[in-house]
Residue frames as a rotation matrix with the C-alpha (Angstrom) as fourth column:
MET 1
0.403 0.857 0.321 217.65
-0.391 0.479 -0.786 -38.80
-0.827 0.191 0.529 -26.51
ASN 2
-0.761 -0.633 -0.142 218.75
-0.444 0.349 0.825 -41.39
-0.473 0.691 -0.547 -29.06
PRO 3
0.262 0.875 -0.407 216.27
-0.937 0.131 -0.323 -42.29
-0.229 0.466 0.855 -31.78
ASP 4
-0.042 -0.210 0.977 215.92
-0.099 0.974 0.205 -45.97
-0.994 -0.088 -0.062 -32.48
ILE 5
0.136 0.018 -0.991 217.12
-0.945 -0.296 -0.136 -46.31
-0.296 0.955 -0.023 -36.05
SER 6
-0.850 -0.518 -0.094 217.54
-0.525 0.818 0.237 -50.11
-0.046 0.251 -0.967 -35.90
SER 7
-0.614 0.702 0.362 213.90
0.385 0.666 -0.639 -51.11
-0.689 -0.252 -0.679 -35.40
LEU 8
-0.899 0.367 0.239 211.45
0.138 -0.280 0.950 -50.93
0.416 0.887 0.201 -38.26
ARG 9
-0.680 0.692 -0.242 208.26
0.171 -0.171 -0.970 -49.19
-0.713 -0.701 -0.002 -37.10
LEU 10
-0.387 0.524 -0.759 206.72
-0.864 -0.494 0.098 -48.54
-0.324 0.693 0.644 -40.54
ALA 11
0.222 0.585 0.780 204.13
-0.310 0.801 -0.512 -51.23
-0.925 -0.128 0.359 -41.32
ASP 12
0.746 0.074 0.662 204.75
0.552 0.488 -0.676 -51.21
-0.373 0.870 0.323 -45.08
ALA 13
0.171 -0.790 -0.589 208.24
-0.070 -0.606 0.792 -49.80
-0.983 -0.094 -0.159 -45.57
ASP 14
-0.668 -0.439 0.600 208.59
0.489 0.347 0.800 -51.30
-0.560 0.828 -0.017 -49.03
GLY 15
0.148 0.846 0.512 205.26
0.989 -0.138 -0.058 -49.84
0.021 0.515 -0.857 -50.12
PHE 16
0.781 0.095 -0.617 206.18
0.251 -0.953 0.170 -46.41
-0.572 -0.287 -0.768 -48.82
TYR 17
-0.246 -0.950 -0.193 209.57
0.030 -0.206 0.978 -46.57
-0.969 0.234 0.079 -50.51
ALA 18
-0.525 0.125 0.842 207.90
0.827 0.308 0.470 -47.47
-0.200 0.943 -0.265 -53.84
ALA 19
0.596 0.797 0.099 205.50
0.802 -0.587 -0.108 -44.56
-0.028 0.143 -0.989 -53.42
LEU 20
0.483 -0.524 -0.702 208.39
0.035 -0.789 0.613 -42.21
-0.875 -0.321 -0.363 -52.62
VAL 21
-0.621 -0.729 0.288 210.28
0.292 0.126 0.948 -43.30
-0.727 0.673 0.134 -55.73
ALA 22
-0.203 0.633 0.747 207.14
0.979 0.111 0.172 -42.99
0.026 0.766 -0.643 -57.86
ALA 23
0.688 0.515 -0.511 206.50
0.582 -0.812 -0.035 -39.52
-0.433 -0.273 -0.859 -56.54
HIS 24
0.074 -0.781 -0.620 209.86
-0.122 -0.624 0.772 -38.38
-0.990 0.019 -0.141 -57.89
GLU 25
-0.278 -0.151 0.949 209.29
0.807 0.498 0.316 -39.74
-0.520 0.854 -0.017 -61.38
GLY 26
0.295 0.379 0.877 209.34
0.874 -0.477 -0.088 -36.92
0.385 0.793 -0.472 -63.94
LEU 27
0.958 -0.013 -0.287 210.78
0.137 -0.858 0.496 -34.38
-0.253 -0.514 -0.820 -61.52
SER 28
0.474 -0.860 0.191 214.01
-0.146 -0.291 -0.946 -32.55
0.869 0.420 -0.263 -62.23
ASP 29
-0.270 -0.664 -0.697 216.84
0.702 0.360 -0.615 -32.88
0.659 -0.656 0.369 -59.68
ASP 30
-0.921 -0.071 0.382 215.89
-0.146 -0.847 -0.511 -29.48
0.360 -0.526 0.770 -58.22
GLU 31
-0.016 0.992 0.126 212.21
-0.758 -0.094 0.646 -30.43
0.652 -0.085 0.753 -58.03
SER 32
0.357 0.073 -0.931 213.10
0.264 0.948 0.176 -33.73
0.896 -0.309 0.319 -56.42
THR 33
-0.679 -0.680 -0.276 215.26
0.519 -0.179 -0.836 -31.99
0.519 -0.711 0.475 -53.82
LEU 34
-0.729 0.473 0.495 212.48
-0.573 -0.817 -0.063 -29.53
0.375 -0.329 0.867 -53.10
ALA 35
0.302 0.871 -0.387 209.88
-0.462 0.489 0.740 -32.33
0.834 -0.045 0.550 -52.80
ASN 36
0.011 -0.377 -0.926 212.13
0.624 0.726 -0.288 -34.13
0.781 -0.574 0.244 -50.31
ALA 37
-0.917 -0.381 0.114 212.62
0.176 -0.646 -0.742 -30.96
0.357 -0.661 0.660 -48.27
LYS 38
-0.356 0.862 0.362 208.87
-0.794 -0.483 0.370 -30.33
0.494 -0.156 0.856 -48.17
LEU 39
0.411 0.454 -0.791 208.25
-0.024 0.872 0.489 -33.95
0.912 -0.182 0.369 -47.14
VAL 40
-0.459 -0.660 -0.594 210.78
0.645 0.212 -0.734 -33.61
0.611 -0.720 0.329 -44.32
MET 41
-0.923 0.114 0.368 209.09
-0.281 -0.852 -0.442 -30.46
0.263 -0.511 0.818 -43.07
LEU 42
0.050 0.994 -0.098 205.62
-0.704 0.105 0.702 -32.02
0.708 0.034 0.705 -43.25
LEU 43
0.328 0.024 -0.945 206.78
0.369 0.917 0.151 -35.10
0.870 -0.398 0.292 -41.32
ALA 44
-0.754 -0.629 -0.188 208.64
0.443 -0.276 -0.853 -32.94
0.485 -0.727 0.487 -38.79
ASN 45
-0.579 0.638 0.508 205.44
-0.696 -0.711 0.099 -31.02
0.424 -0.296 0.856 -38.18
GLN 46
0.414 0.763 -0.496 203.61
-0.382 0.640 0.667 -34.30
0.826 -0.087 0.556 -37.61
VAL 47
-0.088 -0.512 -0.855 206.25
0.674 0.601 -0.429 -35.49
0.733 -0.614 0.292 -35.10
GLY 48
0.609 0.515 0.603 206.18
0.083 -0.798 0.597 -32.16
0.789 -0.313 -0.529 -33.34
ASP 49
0.904 -0.342 -0.257 208.90
0.292 0.054 0.955 -32.91
-0.312 -0.938 0.149 -30.78
ALA 50
0.803 -0.593 -0.064 211.90
-0.522 -0.646 -0.557 -30.66
0.289 0.481 -0.828 -31.42
ARG 51
0.097 -0.794 0.600 214.27
-0.843 0.254 0.473 -32.72
-0.528 -0.552 -0.645 -29.24
LEU 52
0.271 0.065 0.960 213.40
0.173 0.978 -0.115 -35.90
-0.947 0.197 0.254 -31.07
LEU 53
0.979 0.095 0.182 213.72
0.198 -0.197 -0.960 -34.18
-0.056 0.976 -0.212 -34.46
HIS 54
0.545 -0.838 0.024 217.17
-0.832 -0.545 -0.105 -32.89
0.101 0.037 -0.994 -33.58
ALA 55
-0.020 -0.511 0.859 218.22
-0.532 0.733 0.424 -36.33
-0.847 -0.448 -0.286 -32.38
CYS 56
0.588 0.293 0.754 216.96
0.424 0.683 -0.595 -37.87
-0.689 0.669 0.277 -35.64
LEU 57
0.954 -0.288 -0.080 218.76
-0.248 -0.616 -0.748 -35.20
0.166 0.733 -0.659 -37.68
ASP 58
0.173 -0.941 0.289 222.02
-0.952 -0.084 0.296 -35.90
-0.254 -0.327 -0.910 -35.83
ALA 59
0.084 -0.114 0.990 221.56
-0.149 0.981 0.126 -39.67
-0.985 -0.158 0.065 -36.25
ALA 60
0.869 0.323 0.374 220.92
0.315 0.221 -0.923 -39.30
-0.381 0.920 0.090 -39.96
VAL 61
0.763 -0.640 -0.097 223.97
-0.589 -0.624 -0.514 -37.13
0.268 0.449 -0.852 -40.54
GLN 62
0.009 -0.771 0.637 226.20
-0.826 0.353 0.439 -39.43
-0.563 -0.530 -0.634 -38.47
ASP 63
0.367 0.200 0.909 224.96
0.163 0.948 -0.274 -42.43
-0.916 0.249 0.315 -40.49
VAL 64
0.996 -0.021 0.081 225.70
0.075 -0.224 -0.972 -40.65
0.038 0.974 -0.222 -43.78
ARG 65
0.461 -0.883 0.092 229.18
-0.879 -0.468 -0.094 -39.67
0.126 -0.038 -0.991 -42.59
ALA 66
-0.021 -0.460 0.888 229.91
-0.557 0.743 0.372 -43.22
-0.830 -0.487 -0.272 -41.35
SER 67
0.590 0.335 0.735 228.80
0.341 0.722 -0.603 -44.62
-0.732 0.606 0.312 -44.73
ALA 68
0.940 -0.196 -0.280 231.00
-0.341 -0.602 -0.722 -42.26
-0.027 0.774 -0.632 -46.78
């Protein structure tokens, strides 16, 4: 299973990004990292499909490594 990382499915991606940035304002680096981890786990629970989640995780890591 290959997740589609090229198509935008989020209706208001810019609005969500702004909210994400705003949520981190005033947090320390450790708090920001923890907030991101908690957000990932909440979203993973909403997706609920372990195979899709593993595929997304692999795609994200490959993208980071390719960008480095």
